[in-house]
C-alpha positions as CSV (number, residue, x, y, z in Angstrom):
1,X,8.0,13.6,-25.2
2,X,4.7,12.2,-26.3
3,X,6.4,10.3,-29.1
4,X,8.9,8.8,-26.7
5,X,6.1,7.7,-24.4
6,X,4.2,6.2,-27.3
7,X,7.3,4.2,-28.3
8,X,7.8,2.9,-24.8
9,X,4.2,1.7,-24.6
10,X,4.3,-0.5,-27.7
11,X,3.2,-4.0,-26.9
12,X,2.4,-3.1,-23.3
13,X,-1.1,-4.5,-22.9
14,X,-3.8,-3.0,-20.7
15,X,-2.7,-0.7,-18.0
16,X,-6.1,-0.4,-16.3
17,X,-9.5,0.7,-17.2
18,X,-9.2,4.1,-18.9
19,X,-11.9,6.6,-17.9
20,X,-14.8,6.9,-20.2
21,X,-18.0,8.8,-19.6
22,X,-18.4,9.3,-15.8
23,X,-15.2,9.4,-13.8
24,X,-14.3,6.1,-12.1
25,X,-14.7,6.1,-8.3
26,X,-13.0,2.8,-7.6
27,X,-9.4,4.0,-7.3
28,X,-6.6,1.4,-7.1
29,X,-3.8,2.1,-4.7
30,X,-2.2,-1.2,-6.0
31,X,-2.3,-0.8,-9.9
32,X,-4.3,-3.3,-11.8
33,X,-1.5,-3.8,-14.4
34,X,0.9,-4.7,-11.6
35,X,-1.6,-7.2,-10.0
36,X,-2.1,-8.9,-13.4
37,X,1.5,-10.0,-13.2
38,X,0.5,-12.4,-10.5
39,X,-2.4,-13.9,-12.4
40,X,-2.1,-16.7,-14.9
41,X,-2.2,-14.1,-17.7
42,X,-2.2,-10.4,-18.2
43,X,-5.7,-10.3,-19.7
44,X,-8.3,-7.9,-18.3
45,X,-10.3,-10.8,-16.8
46,X,-7.4,-12.9,-15.5
47,X,-8.1,-14.4,-12.1
48,X,-6.1,-13.9,-8.9
49,X,-6.2,-16.2,-6.0
50,X,-6.9,-14.0,-2.9
51,X,-6.3,-14.9,0.7
52,X,-8.2,-12.5,2.8
53,X,-6.5,-12.5,6.2
54,X,-9.0,-10.1,7.8
55,X,-12.1,-12.3,6.9
56,X,-10.4,-15.6,7.1
57,X,-11.3,-16.8,3.7
58,X,-9.9,-17.3,0.2
59,X,-11.5,-16.7,-3.2
60,X,-10.7,-16.1,-6.9
61,X,-11.4,-12.7,-8.4
62,X,-10.0,-10.2,-11.0
63,X,-7.5,-7.4,-10.2
64,X,-10.3,-4.9,-10.7
65,X,-11.9,-6.0,-7.4
66,X,-8.9,-5.8,-5.1
67,X,-6.3,-3.3,-4.0
68,X,-8.8,-0.4,-4.3
69,X,-10.9,2.0,-2.3
70,X,-13.6,4.4,-3.3
71,X,-12.3,7.9,-4.1
72,X,-8.8,7.0,-2.7
73,X,-7.2,9.6,-5.0
74,X,-10.0,12.2,-5.1
75,X,-9.2,15.8,-4.1
76,X,-11.5,18.7,-3.3
77,X,-9.8,22.0,-4.2
78,X,-11.2,25.1,-5.9
79,X,-10.7,25.1,-9.6
80,X,-9.2,21.6,-9.7
81,X,-10.6,18.5,-11.3
82,X,-11.4,16.2,-8.4
83,X,-10.0,13.3,-10.4
84,X,-6.8,15.0,-11.6
85,X,-4.6,12.9,-9.2
86,X,-6.3,9.7,-10.3
87,X,-5.8,10.7,-14.0
88,X,-2.1,11.3,-13.3
89,X,-1.6,7.8,-11.8
90,X,-3.5,6.3,-14.7
91,X,-1.0,8.0,-17.0
92,X,1.8,6.5,-15.0
93,X,0.2,3.0,-15.4
94,X,0.4,3.5,-19.2
95,X,4.2,3.6,-18.8
96,X,4.3,0.9,-16.1
97,X,2.3,-1.8,-17.9
98,X,4.6,-2.2,-20.9
99,X,7.7,-2.0,-18.7
100,X,6.5,-4.9,-16.7
101,X,5.8,-6.9,-19.9
102,X,9.3,-6.2,-21.2
103,X,10.8,-7.5,-17.9
104,X,8.9,-10.8,-18.5
105,X,10.1,-11.0,-22.1
106,X,13.8,-10.2,-21.4
107,X,14.0,-12.0,-18.0
108,X,15.8,-8.8,-16.9
109,X,15.4,-5.1,-17.2
110,X,15.4,-4.2,-20.9
111,X,16.6,-0.6,-20.1
112,X,17.4,1.8,-17.3
113,X,14.1,3.4,-18.1
114,X,12.2,0.2,-17.2
115,X,14.1,-0.1,-13.9
116,X,13.3,3.6,-13.1
117,X,9.6,2.9,-13.7
118,X,9.6,0.0,-11.3
119,X,11.5,2.1,-8.7
120,X,8.9,4.8,-9.1
121,X,6.2,2.1,-8.4
122,X,8.0,1.1,-5.3
123,X,8.2,4.7,-4.0
124,X,4.5,5.2,-4.8
125,X,3.4,2.0,-3.0
126,X,5.6,2.8,0.0
127,X,4.1,6.3,0.3
128,X,0.5,5.8,-0.7
129,X,-1.4,3.0,1.1
130,X,-4.4,2.6,3.4
131,X,-2.2,1.5,6.3
132,X,-0.3,4.7,6.3
133,X,-3.5,6.7,6.0
134,X,-5.1,4.9,8.9
135,X,-2.0,5.5,11.1
136,X,-2.2,9.2,10.3
137,X,-5.9,9.3,11.0
138,X,-5.3,7.6,14.4
139,X,-2.6,10.2,15.2
140,X,-5.1,13.0,14.5
141,X,-7.7,11.1,16.7
142,X,-5.2,10.9,19.5
143,X,-4.5,14.6,19.3
144,X,-8.2,15.3,19.3
145,X,-8.7,13.3,22.5
146,X,-5.9,15.2,24.2
147,X,-7.3,18.6,23.2
148,X,-10.9,17.6,24.0
149,X,-9.8,16.4,27.5
150,X,-8.2,19.8,28.2
151,X,-11.2,21.6,26.8
152,X,-13.6,20.0,29.4
153,X,-11.1,19.6,32.2
154,X,-13.0,22.3,34.2
155,X,-16.2,24.3,33.7
156,X,-14.2,27.5,33.8
157,X,-11.9,26.5,31.0
158,X,-14.7,25.3,28.9
159,X,-16.7,28.5,29.3
160,X,-13.5,30.6,28.6
161,X,-12.8,28.7,25.3
162,X,-16.5,28.9,24.2
163,X,-16.4,32.7,24.9
164,X,-13.3,33.1,22.8
165,X,-14.8,31.0,20.0
166,X,-18.0,33.1,20.0
167,X,-16.0,36.4,20.0
168,X,-14.0,35.1,17.0
169,X,-17.2,34.3,15.1
170,X,-16.8,30.5,15.2
171,X,-19.9,30.0,17.3
172,X,-23.2,31.7,16.4
173,X,-25.6,30.1,18.8
174,X,-25.4,29.4,22.5
175,X,-22.7,26.7,23.2
176,X,-23.6,23.2,24.3
177,X,-23.8,23.1,28.1
178,X,-20.6,21.9,29.9
179,X,-21.9,18.6,31.3
180,X,-23.5,17.6,28.0
181,X,-20.3,18.4,26.1
182,X,-18.1,16.6,28.7
183,X,-20.2,13.5,28.4
184,X,-20.1,13.6,24.6
185,X,-16.3,14.0,24.5
186,X,-15.4,11.6,27.3
187,X,-17.6,8.9,25.8
188,X,-16.1,9.6,22.4
189,X,-19.4,9.7,20.6
190,X,-17.7,11.0,17.5
191,X,-15.2,9.8,14.9
192,X,-12.2,11.7,13.5
193,X,-11.9,11.5,9.7
194,X,-9.1,12.9,7.5
195,X,-10.2,14.1,4.0
196,X,-8.5,12.3,1.1
197,X,-7.3,15.8,-0.1
198,X,-5.2,16.0,3.1
199,X,-3.9,12.5,2.7
200,X,-2.9,13.1,-1.0
201,X,-1.1,16.4,-0.1
202,X,0.9,14.7,2.6
203,X,1.8,11.8,0.3
204,X,2.9,14.1,-2.5
205,X,5.2,15.9,-0.1
206,X,6.8,12.6,1.1
207,X,7.1,11.1,-2.4
208,X,10.2,13.1,-3.5
209,X,12.0,12.1,-0.3
210,X,10.9,8.4,-0.8
211,X,12.2,8.5,-4.4
212,X,15.7,9.4,-3.2
213,X,15.7,6.7,-0.5
214,X,14.5,4.0,-3.0
215,X,16.9,5.2,-5.7
216,X,19.9,5.3,-3.3
217,X,19.8,1.5,-2.9
218,X,21.6,-1.1,-5.0
219,X,19.0,-3.4,-6.6
220,X,19.2,-7.0,-7.6
221,X,16.6,-8.9,-9.7
222,X,15.5,-12.2,-8.2
223,X,14.1,-14.9,-10.5
224,X,11.8,-17.7,-9.4
225,X,11.9,-21.1,-11.0
226,X,10.1,-20.9,-14.3
227,X,7.9,-23.9,-13.7
228,X,7.0,-23.2,-10.1
229,X,4.1,-21.2,-8.6
230,X,6.4,-18.2,-8.1
231,X,6.1,-15.1,-5.9
232,X,3.0,-13.7,-4.3
233,X,2.2,-10.1,-3.6
234,X,-0.2,-8.3,-1.2
235,X,-2.0,-5.0,-0.5
236,X,1.2,-3.6,1.0
237,X,4.0,-5.1,-1.1
238,X,7.0,-3.0,-0.3
239,X,8.6,-5.2,2.4
240,X,11.2,-3.3,4.6
241,X,13.1,-5.3,7.2
242,X,16.1,-5.0,9.4
243,X,19.1,-7.1,8.3
244,X,19.5,-8.3,11.9
245,X,16.1,-7.8,13.6
246,X,17.2,-9.5,16.8
247,X,19.5,-6.6,17.6
248,X,16.9,-3.9,17.1
249,X,13.7,-3.2,19.0
250,X,12.1,-0.5,17.0
251,X,10.5,-0.7,13.5
252,X,12.8,0.0,10.5
253,X,12.6,3.1,8.5
254,X,13.4,3.6,4.8
255,X,16.4,5.8,5.6
256,X,18.0,3.2,8.0
257,X,21.2,1.8,6.6
258,X,21.1,-1.8,7.9
259,X,17.8,-2.6,6.2
260,X,16.7,-4.5,3.1
261,X,13.7,-4.0,0.8
262,X,12.0,-6.9,-1.0
263,X,9.4,-6.1,-3.7
264,X,7.7,-8.8,-5.8
265,X,7.5,-7.5,-9.4
266,X,5.5,-10.4,-10.8
267,X,5.1,-14.1,-10.0
268,X,8.3,-14.7,-11.8
269,X,10.5,-11.8,-10.5
270,X,11.2,-9.8,-7.4
271,X,13.5,-6.9,-6.5
272,X,16.0,-6.9,-3.6
273,X,17.4,-3.5,-2.5
274,X,20.1,-2.5,0.0
275,X,22.2,0.6,0.7
276,X,26.0,0.7,0.2
277,X,26.1,-1.7,-2.6
278,X,25.9,-1.4,-6.4
279,X,23.2,-3.0,-8.6
280,X,23.8,-6.7,-8.9
281,X,23.3,-9.3,-11.7
282,X,20.0,-11.3,-11.7
283,X,20.0,-14.2,-9.3
284,X,18.0,-17.4,-9.8
285,X,16.6,-18.6,-6.5
286,X,15.2,-22.0,-5.5
287,X,11.9,-23.0,-4.0
288,X,13.1,-22.4,-0.4
289,X,14.1,-18.9,-1.3
290,X,10.7,-18.3,-3.0
291,X,8.9,-19.6,0.1
292,X,11.0,-17.4,2.4
293,X,10.3,-14.3,0.3
294,X,6.6,-15.1,0.1
295,X,6.4,-15.5,3.9
296,X,7.8,-12.0,4.4
297,X,5.3,-10.6,1.9
298,X,2.4,-12.4,3.7
299,X,3.5,-11.1,7.1
300,X,3.7,-7.6,5.7
301,X,0.2,-7.7,4.2
302,X,-2.4,-5.3,5.6
303,X,-5.4,-7.6,4.8
304,X,-5.0,-9.5,1.6
305,X,-2.4,-11.7,-0.2
306,X,-2.6,-12.2,-4.0
307,X,-1.2,-15.2,-6.0
308,X,-1.6,-17.1,-9.2
309,X,-3.3,-20.0,-7.4
310,X,-3.6,-21.8,-4.0
311,X,-0.3,-23.7,-4.9
312,X,2.0,-20.8,-3.8
313,X,4.7,-21.6,-1.3
314,X,5.4,-20.2,2.2
315,X,7.1,-21.3,5.4
316,X,5.3,-22.4,8.5
317,X,6.5,-21.9,12.1
318,X,8.9,-24.8,11.8
319,X,10.4,-23.4,8.5
320,X,8.8,-26.2,6.5
321,X,7.5,-25.4,3.0
322,X,3.7,-25.3,2.8
323,X,1.1,-24.6,0.1
324,X,-1.2,-21.6,-0.1
325,X,-4.3,-23.6,0.6
326,X,-2.9,-24.2,4.2
327,X,-2.2,-20.5,4.9
328,X,-5.3,-19.6,6.9
329,X,-4.8,-22.8,9.0
330,X,-1.1,-22.3,9.6
331,X,-1.0,-18.5,10.0
332,X,-0.9,-17.5,13.7
333,X,-4.3,-16.3,15.0
334,X,-2.8,-13.1,16.3
335,X,-1.6,-12.3,12.8
336,X,-5.1,-12.8,11.4
337,X,-6.5,-10.7,14.3
338,X,-4.2,-7.9,13.3
339,X,-5.4,-8.0,9.7
340,X,-9.0,-8.0,10.9
341,X,-8.4,-5.0,13.2
342,X,-6.8,-3.2,10.2
343,X,-9.9,-3.9,8.2
344,X,-12.2,-2.6,10.9
345,X,-10.1,0.5,11.2
346,X,-10.5,1.2,7.4
347,X,-14.2,0.8,7.6
348,X,-14.7,3.2,10.6
């Protein structure tokens, strides 16, 4: 197995910054080796053009500085290395990086193995992202508000619950007086946090199911014009949409049949997946198709869009093709406000 892996990795370039000395704390939920495919080269210091929708600005930077959070993959379990999950994903990137390079070289998938690696990346990105974690945290916060409201609904109920908690050994000292606790809870002078260990455990349980849903689709490789600015990606690049959104009022799910997935693989290539159809031959698309795909990726971004340069293409509200330097001017203010709210949620 090790020999097979080594053979696959030949000529693969850098997958990320391997750990040396102290364990890395800046964990990428979007792999660096993937982000490098949208820069002008795959070198370690290659520059990305970043449009930060949450902050309303754009800037160049390296893949190391985006698509990451501190301790995103860290776990706290007895007898376990806190960075074992991060190490496992670093190992996956060692397979992913050369597979992405081979796709560029062959202008297609060189093998079923390379396709399987990209599908694994799609499943990982669909399952593990800050947006999903924040939604889960908000669900816990809402449950806490409901429980807390019941707890202080009457002095008698509060005293009964405190008495039970003391008898069970959860409270050692005298409980906080009822009025003080009610004021504290009703004014929400607290925050609800979910440990990364809990997030990782949930994501790992969902991952097997997501793999089946991703693998059950037929996939077609889309190729951008060789001389154009190509595709963009973002911090939430698995774009799931209804095939006929005007007929459906609720958000799509990955198990829904009448849906499509678009996933930018690099600035030159993207993947298009649907149920109930076989894998298709690669399709060369024109500038309008590139701009349409980029627009869907941009609208799906949590906070940031990543591109080779400010020359990337997208569609404005009139379906006219525009360049990336116009995005913050053209993008609806409510979309930018949504990205800003997501950023504030992550920082809470």
